[in-house]
C-alpha positions as CSV (number, residue, x, y, z in Angstrom):
1,X,49.9,-15.9,-98.6
2,X,47.5,-18.2,-96.6
3,X,44.2,-16.7,-95.4
4,X,44.9,-17.5,-91.7
5,X,48.5,-15.8,-92.0
6,X,46.8,-12.6,-93.7
7,X,44.0,-12.5,-91.2
8,X,46.5,-12.7,-88.2
9,X,48.7,-9.9,-89.9
10,X,45.7,-7.7,-90.3
11,X,44.6,-8.3,-86.7
12,X,48.2,-7.2,-85.6
13,X,47.8,-4.0,-87.7
14,X,44.4,-3.3,-86.4
15,X,45.7,-3.6,-82.8
16,X,48.3,-1.1,-83.7
17,X,45.8,1.3,-85.3
18,X,43.8,1.1,-82.0
19,X,47.0,1.8,-80.1
20,X,47.6,4.9,-82.3
21,X,44.0,6.1,-81.6
22,X,44.6,5.6,-77.9
23,X,47.9,7.2,-77.6
24,X,47.4,10.1,-80.1
25,X,43.8,11.1,-79.6
26,X,42.6,9.6,-76.3
27,X,45.7,9.5,-74.1
28,X,44.2,11.4,-71.1
29,X,41.2,9.1,-70.9
30,X,40.2,6.7,-68.2
31,X,40.6,3.8,-70.8
32,X,44.3,4.9,-71.3
33,X,44.9,5.2,-67.6
34,X,43.7,1.6,-67.2
35,X,45.5,0.3,-70.3
36,X,48.8,1.9,-69.5
37,X,48.7,1.7,-65.6
38,X,49.4,5.3,-65.3
39,X,47.3,7.8,-63.2
40,X,45.1,10.0,-65.2
41,X,46.3,13.2,-63.8
42,X,49.7,12.3,-65.2
43,X,48.3,11.5,-68.7
44,X,46.6,15.0,-68.8
45,X,50.1,16.8,-68.5
46,X,50.8,18.4,-71.9
47,X,54.3,16.8,-72.0
48,X,53.2,13.3,-71.4
49,X,50.4,13.7,-73.9
50,X,53.1,14.8,-76.5
51,X,55.2,11.6,-75.6
52,X,52.2,9.4,-76.0
53,X,51.2,11.1,-79.3
54,X,54.8,10.3,-80.5
55,X,54.5,6.7,-79.3
56,X,51.0,6.4,-81.1
57,X,52.5,7.6,-84.3
58,X,55.2,4.9,-84.3
59,X,52.4,2.4,-83.7
60,X,50.6,3.8,-86.7
61,X,53.7,3.3,-88.8
62,X,53.9,-0.2,-87.8
63,X,50.2,-0.9,-88.7
64,X,50.5,0.8,-92.1
65,X,53.7,-0.9,-92.8
66,X,51.9,-4.4,-92.4
67,X,48.9,-3.3,-94.3
68,X,51.3,-1.9,-97.1
69,X,53.1,-5.1,-97.2
70,X,49.8,-7.1,-97.5
71,X,47.9,-4.9,-100.1
72,X,50.4,-2.8,-102.1
73,X,53.7,-4.5,-102.3
74,X,54.0,-6.9,-105.3
75,X,53.4,-10.5,-104.3
76,X,57.0,-11.6,-104.9
77,X,58.2,-9.3,-102.1
78,X,55.0,-9.3,-99.8
79,X,56.1,-12.1,-97.6
80,X,59.4,-10.4,-96.8
81,X,58.1,-7.1,-96.1
82,X,55.4,-8.5,-93.9
83,X,57.9,-10.5,-91.9
84,X,60.0,-7.4,-91.6
85,X,57.1,-5.3,-90.0
86,X,56.1,-8.2,-87.8
87,X,59.5,-8.5,-86.5
88,X,59.5,-4.8,-85.7
89,X,56.4,-5.3,-83.7
90,X,58.0,-8.2,-81.8
91,X,61.2,-6.1,-81.1
92,X,59.2,-3.3,-79.9
93,X,57.2,-5.7,-77.7
94,X,60.3,-7.1,-76.2
95,X,61.6,-3.6,-75.4
96,X,58.5,-2.5,-74.0
97,X,58.1,-5.6,-71.9
98,X,61.6,-4.9,-70.6
99,X,61.2,-1.1,-69.9
100,X,57.5,-0.4,-69.4
101,X,55.2,-3.4,-68.6
102,X,55.7,-7.1,-68.7
103,X,52.2,-7.5,-70.4
104,X,53.2,-5.9,-73.6
105,X,55.0,-9.2,-74.5
106,X,51.7,-10.9,-74.4
107,X,49.4,-8.2,-75.6
108,X,51.6,-7.0,-78.6
109,X,54.4,-9.5,-78.9
110,X,52.4,-12.8,-78.9
111,X,49.9,-11.9,-81.6
112,X,53.0,-10.6,-83.8
113,X,54.8,-13.9,-83.2
114,X,51.9,-15.8,-84.2
115,X,51.3,-13.9,-87.4
116,X,55.0,-14.0,-88.1
117,X,55.0,-17.8,-87.8
118,X,51.9,-18.2,-90.0
119,X,53.3,-15.8,-92.8
120,X,56.6,-17.7,-92.7
121,X,54.9,-21.0,-93.1
122,X,52.5,-19.8,-95.7
């Protein structure tokens, strides 16, 4: 796989590991409040923290899937598995943009799209 494609895919995974950390372990912070456009008092509710923790876990699975595809999956299947997980990120970004915040399509979807194209062309 070309170096640029691999670097971009790793950056997408890193972004989703950051989201995992923010949603699972720092959901009631001022940073999370700004990032998600949600009042901090709402983020401090146990039910909301649980929901954010669940979302964070899913973001972590996407990140691990991308990293797994790059570093564990045999070379013959690596490209296909990487494309699958990047496509999952793009679908999640489209859904999130339609239901939660329009910025998700740019913040999460665009890097995944760029990585997808680079991996596909590599």
